[in-house]
KOLZA-257040 format. One line per field, with one value per residue (C-alpha): residue number from 1; x, y, z; residue in three letters. Coordinates in steps of 0.02 Angstrom, whole numbers, padded with zeros to 5 digits. Example, Ala and Ser with C-alpha at 12.3 -4.5 7.8 and 13.67 -1.06 7.14 Angstrom:
BEGIN
resi = c(1 2)
px = c(00615 00684)
py = c(-00225 -00053)
pz = c(00390 00357)
resn = c(ala ser)
END
This chain:
BEGIN
resi = c(1 2 3 4 5 6 7 8 9 10 11 12 13 14 15 16 17 18 19 20 21 22 23 24 25 26 27 28 29 30 31 32 33 34 35 36 37 38 39 40 41 42 43 44 45 46 47 48 49 50 51 52 53 54 55 56 57 58 59 60 61 62 63 64 65 66 67 68 69 70 71 72 73 74 75 76 77 78 79 80 81 82 83 84 85 86)
px = c(02532 02430 02389 02321 02199 02127 01936 01883 01964 01909 01733 01748 01809 01679 01543 01619 01601 01423 01368 01394 01521 01666 01674 01790 01903 02054 01967 01946 02117 02178 02058 02116 02296 02262 02195 02344 02461 02356 02357 02557 02572 02467 02547 02723 02658 02602 02766 02854 02734 02766 02957 02964 02840 02911 03071 03014 02914 02844 02746 02643 02596 02698 02579 02668 02659 02603 02781 02799 02653 02707 02885 02813 02697 02844 02937 02798 02780 02971 02939 02802 02889 03057 02948 02862 03036 03096)
py = c(02189 02296 02221 02326 02246 02299 02354 02188 02093 02208 02195 02005 02003 02132 02000 01862 01961 02014 01840 01790 01659 01766 01892 02022 02042 01974 01794 01802 01833 01703 01563 01605 01580 01433 01350 01419 01348 01187 01174 01206 01056 00944 00983 00953 00776 00731 00776 00682 00531 00542 00563 00409 00298 00133 00155 00035 -00107 -00153 00017 -00041 00075 00222 00255 00303 00172 00224 00247 00349 00464 00478 00543 00655 00723 00750 00839 00959 00996 01051 01142 01242 01281 01332 01454 01537 01581 01752)
pz = c(02433 02299 02154 01978 01877 01724 01727 01653 01795 01929 01869 01875 02048 02099 02028 02127 02283 02235 02212 02387 02352 02417 02565 02485 02335 02423 02454 02256 02232 02349 02274 02102 02162 02248 02090 01996 02125 02102 01932 01907 02043 01960 01791 01867 01933 01753 01684 01827 01780 01592 01613 01735 01638 01611 01711 01856 01775 01950 01949 01790 01635 01711 01863 02029 02164 02338 02395 02241 02284 02462 02401 02269 02417 02526 02391 02339 02538 02537 02377 02461 02615 02524 02424 02573 02648 02619)
resn = c(met asn val ser leu pro pro ala trp lys glu phe val ala ser gln val lys ser gly glu tyr asp asp pro ser glu val val arg glu ala leu arg leu leu arg asp glu gln glu ala lys ala ile glu glu met arg val ala phe ala gly val asp ser arg ala gly lys gly glu pro thr ala lys asp arg ala leu ile asp arg leu ile gln arg his arg arg ala lys arg arg pro)
END
């Protein structure tokens, strides 16, 4: 896959490689995509937490229980696998 970037982004990527923190531009882009994915997943979990707040009074203050967290983790993993399929 080839990605076109505006000059400012190209300079930013080059500066990240030059800093020595990344070996090449692809590594910079992969890290950026990982951060984006993590941010979106965190936002989705927060939205679910808010949506289900108070539904189960045993959970307390809308926080997910350990069982809820395990279910959410399984759902996220299933979603990730589905997204990777062609």
